[in-house]
N, C-alpha and C positions, 0 to 999 in steps of 0.2 A: 299868419306863423311858419318857422320858415323852421322845416326840419333837417339835416346833416344828413346825406346820405355817405352812409361808410361800410364800405365795401367788404375792409378788413376784419374789421368787427361781426359784419354780418358771417363771413367765411367760416373763424375764430371758433365764433358760438355755434355754429352747427356743428358744427367738426366734431368741439368738444362733449356737443349735447348728445353728439352719438358717439363716443368714446371710439374715436378715430384718429390715429397715428396722425399726423402730415402724408407719410409718405402712400396707407392708406387708401386714405381722401381721393390722394392724385393715383394713383393706379385705376382706383374707383370709374375717379371722371376722364380716365387718359391722359393727363397730363403726366411729368416733374411732380418732386414732392418740391424743388427749387420755387417750383410758380407758385405755386399754395405759399414757402415760406415769403416770398418775395408780397405774395398780395396780406401774408394774415400782419406787413410789417410796415407797409404803408409802402411799400419803393414802389410798385408800379400796381396801376387800375385794372380791372379785371373786364372785359372784355362784355358787353350782356351776354353773350355766349357762353364764356368760358367760367360766369360767373354763376350760370344756369346748371351750368356741367357738377359747378363745385356745389351748389348745395344737394344738387341732384343726390350726387354720393355719397351722401350724409341723410336721405332721404324727406327733404325739403324741397319744396319753392317759395319763386319769390311773387308774391305778386304787389301787384304796382295798383290804384287809384290817380287818376288826373281829375281834379275837382274844382271845376272855374266859383273865385269866391267872389262872394256881392261885394263892391263898392261903391262910396257916395259918390268919387270919383272916378269913375269908370270912365274910359274912351267914348264908349261906345252912347250912355248917355247923351257926351257934350255932344257927340256927331251930329244924334236927331237937331237936340236945340239948335245949333249951325245948320244946319244943311233941310231940319222941312223947312216949308211956310204951311203946314196943317196945325191950326187951333188943338185942334187932338190930341197931337201925336206932343204938344207941347203940355199943352194938360196930362197926357201919361207918365210924361219922368218925371213932372212936377210931384205923382201922386207914387211913384217910385219913388221919390229922392225922399219923399215921409217916411213911407213904408220903411228906408235903409236907415234913415237915422232914429226910426224909433226901435229898428230893433240895437242898435248899437247904445241908445241912449242904458243908463246902469239903472 
């Protein structure tokens, strides 16, 4: 699953939900109204710090989560198969692949 990160939509949504004008948001965040406008139109992408300050100015915070995705084609499983001479390692990889296959099956 791919999720597009859209800072323009985040800033615009936070601002409108807070009932702020671009100028009011900018003042609260310590930046210029033109910066908010350029971000909201997608003309520029804000730094992480700028995005956090703008969202905080509208009483929001952005939370991100990095989550590993299990895949049958994991390079780590392939590396174990390629580099290990222990039969138990190869059996473990086979069990993991079977679990992943079952999880993906409809």
